[in-house]
N, C-alpha and C positions, 0 to 999 in steps of 0.2 A: 504494500500500499504505499503510495506517495506521501511525503510528509505535507503535502498542500491538499489538504481535504476541503473540498467545497461542496456545500449542499444548497440547492435550490428548492424552495418548498413553494409549490405552484397550487393555485385552487380559489377557493371563494372567500366570503366573509368570515367564515371560521378560520381559515387559514389566516386571514389579515388580522384577526383578534378584535374583531367589533364588539363593543361592549364591555371591554376590559378596562377599568378605570387606571389599571397600572400599564397599560399600553404594552402588555408582554404577550397576551393569548397564549394558546398551547404551544406555539412554535418557540417563543422566548422561554418558555418554562422546561421544555423538552431540551433545549440547547444548555440550559442552565444545569439540567442533570446529566449532561453528557461529558463524559472525561475526555481529556486533550483539545487541542486546538481545532477548532472548525470555523470556517469563514462561511457565513449562512446569508442566504439572500431570500427575504419574504416577498414573493409574487402573489400573493392573494389580491383578490379584486371583489368587492361586494357586488353581490347578484350574478355574478359569473356562471355559467352551467358547464358542463363537459365540453360542449361545443366551443364556448367562450376560449376556454382554457386551450383546448387543440389548436385553435386558429392562433394564438400569440405564442404557444410553448415554446417553439424552437428558436424564435427570434429573439425572446428574453433569455431563455436558459443558454442558447448557444454562445450569447454575448458575455456570459459569465463563467463559461467552462473555459480551460486552458488545456492545451496539448501537454501531456505529462502529468498532469494534476490528477488527484483522485476524484472525479467528478460524479456527483451523486444528485438524485432527484427524488424528492417526495411529492407524492401526487394526492389530493383529496378534493373530491368533488362528488356531486350526486344529490344533495339536498335540494337545490335549486331546479335540477331536472325535473325532480318530482313534485313540485309544486303546480298546483292547478291555476290556470288564467283563463277566463273565459271557457270553463268547462273544458279544458283539455291540459294535460301535464305539458310544461313548457319543453322538455326533450324527453321523448320515448325511451323505456330501458333498453330496447335493442339498439338504438342509436348510440345511446351513453355509452354501453358496453362497447360497441365499435369505435367510438372516440377513446376509449381507455385502451383498447387493444393496439389502436394507431400509435398510441404515445408509447407504450411498452415496446412495439415493435422497432419504432425508431431508435429507442433508447438501447436497445440490444445492437442495432446497426451502429450507433454511434461508441458502443462500450461504455455506458453510463448505466450504473447500477440504479434500480428503482426501488422504492418501498411506498405502498399504497395505503393511505389511512382512509377507512370507510366513512361514509356521510353520517354526520350527526343528526339527530331528530331536529325537526321544527316543531316545537310543541304547540304553537297558536294554529297550525295547519292541520291539526286534528289527528283523528285515528286512522283515516284513509291515507294520509301522507306517511304515517309510521309504517303502515303496511305495505305501502308501495317502496318506501326506502328500505326496509328490512329485506324485503325480496331482492331489491337492487343489490344491497349488501352482500347478500348469499351468492348472487350471481357473480359480483365482482371478486369475491372470494376465490370461486371456481376457475374465473378466467386466470387470476394471478397464478394460482396453483398450477395451470396448464403451462404456465410459462416460466414457472419457477421463480416467480416474484413473490416476497413478502407482503402479506396483506394483514391489516389490523382492523378488525371489527369494532364499531363505537355504536352503532345506532341503538340497539336494544339494552346495552349497557349504560347508556345515558338517559335513555327514556325512563329507566327505573331507578334513576339515581336522584335522591330527594334533594341534593345541593344544586344538581344543574337544573332541574325543573322549578324549584324556587326562584332562583336567581333570574331565569328565562321569563317567569311570569312577573317578576317584579320589574322586569325591564321591557324590552320590545316585542317580547313574546317569542323570539327566536334566537337571540343571543344571549349567553350567560354573563356573570360579572367574574371577579378574579378567581373566587371559588370553584365555579363551574368549570372554567378552562383549567384550573388546576386539576380536576377530576379528570378532564380529558387527555392531559399531559400525562398523569399517573398510568392511564391505561395504556398509553402508548408506550412509556419506559418500562412497565412490568410486562409488556409483551416482547415483541422481536426487535425491538430498536437497538439495545446494546450490542446483540450479535450483529445485526446489519451494519451499523456504523463501524463496527471494529472489523469488517470484511469476512464474518464467520456466519452470516445468516443467509447464504446463497447468493449467487450471481447470475447476472444474465450474458456476462461477458464470456466470449468464445476463448 
């Protein structure tokens, strides 16, 4: 592993950390819990769907990767895809999975290791959104397994978490405060993060 470890985090408002009064979100907290030196780039954008992320991914990630560096990518989206607008979801699950597959395949081609964080629930969007997002998370997990990419599920874990739910309902109905983001960071840190960041958690590289 190169001594120049660069990690891009790309996705939606949860990646961006909207709602956190400490402006760290889960990305900042995960980095604080990571041993060693990491050059990190938060590329989260509010309301982004998987289609939005795919559209901008390689221009933004490519400009931050360096030849010879240990370039990594953390991808997290799907919650916005499953939101209904005018009676239809913003992005159908099949298209969302296709967008994720395109990112994973291009990452392999570029020799960039990827980790996927599953979509958090949007509490105010109701039970239908939770069902759709939970199913999408399972399908994302299966897709990642087929490509040897680590996947960390968050949907049901956070939907059942009292801190996450309480903070979301006290805020804008979608985003938690500092406690909720800490819960999400804890899920990631307790799962496959440390193995992946140390180069022991599986690789797409040929």
